[in-house]
N, C-alpha and C positions, 0 to 999 in steps of 0.2 A: 503494500500500500504506499503510495507517495506521502510524503510529508507535507503538512499544511504550509501554505505561503503566509508567513508572518512578516508584517511591515509595520514599522513604527514611524509614524509621520510627525516631524519635529520642526523647529525653527531655531535660529540662532539666539543666543542670550535667553534661554528659557529654562528657569529653575525646575519647572514641572517636567521638562524633557529629561533633564539629568536623573531625576527619580524614576521616571518612566523607563529609561534605557537599563537602569539597574534592575527594576522589576521584571522587565521582559527577559533580560539575560538570566536572571535567576530561574524563571519558570521554564524557558526553553532549554537551558543547559540541563536541568533536572530531567527533562524528557528526551534529551539527546537530539534535539532539532535545532536548526539554525533560524536566524531571523535577519532581517535587513532593515536599514534606516533610510528614509527618504525625507529630504528638507523642503518645505514649501518655499524657502528662499530660492530654490532652483527650479521651481515649477509652478507657473502662474495659475494652472488649472487647480492643482491641489491647494494652493493659497486661497482661491476663490471658494473652493468646495468645503475647506475646514477652517476658515479664517478664525473663528472664535473658539474652536474646540481643541487646539493644540495642547499637549500631544494626543495623538489618535492612534489606536492600534487596530489594524486590519487583520483579519484571518481569512484567507482565500477570497479577498477582496471585499469582505463584509466588515463594516465598522463593529467592533466589539466593546470598545471602551474609549473614554477620552478624559483628559484632564489628570485624573489620579487613577492609575491602573489597578484594578482589583486582581491581585495575584491569584486568589483562589478561582475566581470566575474565569480568568484566562487559562488556568490550568485545566479546569473542567472542560472548557471549550476545546482546547487542544487534545485532550485525551479522547473526546468524542471524535474529533476528526481523524485521530490515529486508530480508531475502532477499539480503544481501551475503555475499561470501566471508569466512569467519572466520579 
């Protein structure tokens, strides 16, 4: 089964983004999956779409959380995507 696509949408000078990076890293590393970061500073479409919700975590293109990442919820979401017991 392919791993879910986990993307953290961030922007420069964002203290919430720093905490979100750490949260996403803890959850994904515990499950053995990778994630990537994308900045709204580099993408006008993302900036327009998520202007006031940064940071945002997407799983397989679906917004799952924003501002403060709920690690337990993210882990449950990823376990389901991996076909594991949530």
